[in-house]
Every structure is written in C-alpha cells, then in structure tokens.
C-alpha positions in Angstrom: -15.8 -14.3 0.7 -12.8 -12.1 1.2 -9.7 -12.4 -1.1 -6.3 -12.5 0.5 -3.2 -11.2 -1.3 0.4 -11.4 0.1 3.5 -9.9 -1.6 6.9 -10.3 0.1 9.9 -8.3 -1.1 13.4 -8.0 0.2 14.7 -4.5 0.1 18.4 -3.7 0.9 17.7 -1.0 3.4 16.9 -0.6 7.1 13.3 -1.2 8.3 12.8 2.4 9.5 13.7 3.7 6.0 11.4 1.5 4.2 8.6 2.0 6.8 8.8 5.8 6.4 8.9 5.7 2.6 5.7 3.5 2.7 3.8 6.2 4.7 4.9 9.0 2.4 1.8 9.7 0.1 3.9 11.5 -2.5 6.1 8.3 -2.7 2.9 6.3 -3.1 1.6 8.6 -5.9 4.9 8.6 -7.7 5.0 4.8 -7.6 1.7 4.7 -9.4 2.4 7.6 -11.9 0.6 5.6 -14.8 -2.7 5.4 -13.0 -2.5 9.3 -12.4 -2.8 8.7 -8.7 -3.1 11.6 -6.4 -3.4 11.6 -2.6 -5.0 14.0 -0.3 -4.3 13.8 3.4 -6.7 14.8 6.4 -3.9 16.6 8.0 -2.1 18.1 5.2 1.1 16.2 6.3 2.7 14.2 3.4 3.8 11.3 5.8 1.0 9.5 7.6 0.8 8.4 11.1 -1.7 6.8 13.5 -5.4 8.0 12.8 -4.6 10.0 9.7 -6.9 9.5 6.6 -5.8 9.7 3.0 -8.0 9.8 0.0 -6.5 8.4 -3.2 -7.8 9.2 -6.7 -6.5 7.2 -9.7 -7.6 5.6 -12.9 -7.6 1.8 -12.5 -8.8 -0.8 -15.1 -10.5 2.1 -17.0 -12.7 4.0 -14.6 -11.5 6.7 -12.2 -11.7 5.3 -8.4 -11.6 7.3 -5.3 -10.8 5.5 -1.9 -10.2 6.9 1.6 -8.3 5.0 4.2 -7.3 5.5 7.8 -4.1 4.4 9.5 -5.5 2.1 12.4 -2.3 0.5 13.6 1.0 2.2 13.7 4.2 0.3 15.2 7.2 2.1 13.8 9.2 0.4 12.3 7.7 -2.9 12.2 4.1 -2.6 11.2 1.1 -0.5 10.1 -2.3 -1.1 8.9 -4.5 1.0 6.8 -8.4 0.3 6.2 -10.8 1.7 3.7 -13.3 4.1 5.4 -14.9 5.0 2.1 -14.6 3.5 -1.4 -15.2 0.7 -3.9 -14.8 -2.2 -1.7 -17.1 -3.8 1.0 -14.0 -4.2 3.1 -10.4 -3.4 2.4 -7.5 -3.9 4.8 -3.8 -3.6 4.0 -1.3 -4.8 6.6 2.4 -3.8 6.0 5.1 -5.7 7.9 8.8 -4.9 8.1 11.3 -7.3 9.5 15.0 -6.6 9.7 17.4 -9.0 8.1 20.8 -9.9 8.9 23.0 -7.5 6.8 20.9 -4.6 7.2 18.1 -5.5 4.8 14.2 -5.6 5.3 11.7 -8.2 4.4 8.6 -6.2 3.6 5.3 -8.1 3.5 2.1 -6.5 2.1 -1.0 -8.5 3.2 -4.4 -7.3 1.8 -7.7 -8.5 2.7 -10.6 -7.3 0.7 -14.3 -8.0 -0.1 -16.0 -6.6 -3.3 -19.6 -5.5 -3.3 -22.1 -7.2 -5.6 -22.2 -10.7 -3.9 -21.0 -13.6 -6.0 -20.5 -11.5 -9.1 -18.1 -9.2 -7.1 -16.2 -12.3 -5.8 -15.7 -13.6 -9.3 -14.4 -10.1 -10.5 -12.2 -10.0 -7.5 -10.5 -13.3 -8.2 -10.3 -13.0 -12.1 -9.5 -9.3 -12.4 -9.0 -7.1 -9.3 -6.8 -9.4 -7.2 -4.2 -10.1 -10.2 -4.1 -6.4 -10.9 -3.7 -5.4 -7.3 -0.8 -8.0 -7.1 1.0 -6.2 -10.0 0.4 -2.8 -8.4 1.9 -3.9 -5.1 5.0 -5.4 -6.8 5.5 -2.2 -8.8 5.1 -0.3 -5.5 7.6 -2.5 -3.7 10.0 -2.1 -6.6 9.8 1.6 -6.3 10.1 1.8 -2.6 13.2 -0.6 -2.8 14.9 1.7 -5.2 14.3 4.8 -3.2 15.3 3.0 0.1 18.6 1.6 -1.4 19.4 5.0 -2.7 18.7 6.6 0.8 20.9 4.0 2.4 23.9 4.6 0.1 23.8 8.3 0.8 23.4 7.7 4.6 
C-alpha cells in the first residue's frame, strides 16, 4: 500500500522564483548538507527541466542511498513532478505545486507517494521510519528554499 506525504509551506516570494529554486540541484544538495547529498544530472545543467534525470547520493538513516529521478511533468511556474527511475523504492513520485498568493507569496505543496519493497515489512518500515524522516527532510528543504527565495525577492 502506497504512503502519501503532503507538506504545505507558505513562502514570501513569487511562484516563478520558488519554482526555479526547487529545480536547482545545487540548492537541493545545499538544503540537505547534513546528509552529504550530491546530485549528478543527465545533461550537466544544474537546473532541471522536462525529461532530465538526476541521481542523488546521500546518507540517510545510516546507510548511503542512491536514487535517480526523471522530471515527467513541467508546467512552469505552477507544477512539476519527479519520479524515481532507479532507487530504493518500489515507486516514488514527488509532485511539486506552486500557487501564487495575494500579496506576492507562494503556497508550495510537496506531495510524495511512495511504495517500499519487501511487502508488509516494507510498509511498516515506511509508516514508522521512512515517512516521518521524509516529512522532516521536506520541511527542512522548504525552509531552505523559503530563505533563498525571500532573499532573492528582496534583491529584485
């Protein structure tokens, strides 16, 4: 049974600024510095677009993990989706939604649907360990993106 995680963040910057920061692999790696995250893109570009693949390597919950995802939906500045093509999950889909707010801010919604391998044991591990950990990472990333986006808007 797939697990669903949804995190909603309000960021004081325009949707296009937040959207672009979310697709920047260097920003992604910097937001998760404690996990020694690295990102390698299929194109060499640091900002992803439709069809691009990125391979993330990081240490999470002890072991070193590797996951490759492809951008399968790209609707700037409203939405994009990345989906695992290789990695530790049976399935992993991350939807990113950006809604402009009155006053110039953005409501950013991260919606992750994932399925773990190993049947019932994987489902329990996801519910007890992986999902809570991933919620913390998504909140940490959103806070990092928010800080950068707000700083960018102040300069603009």
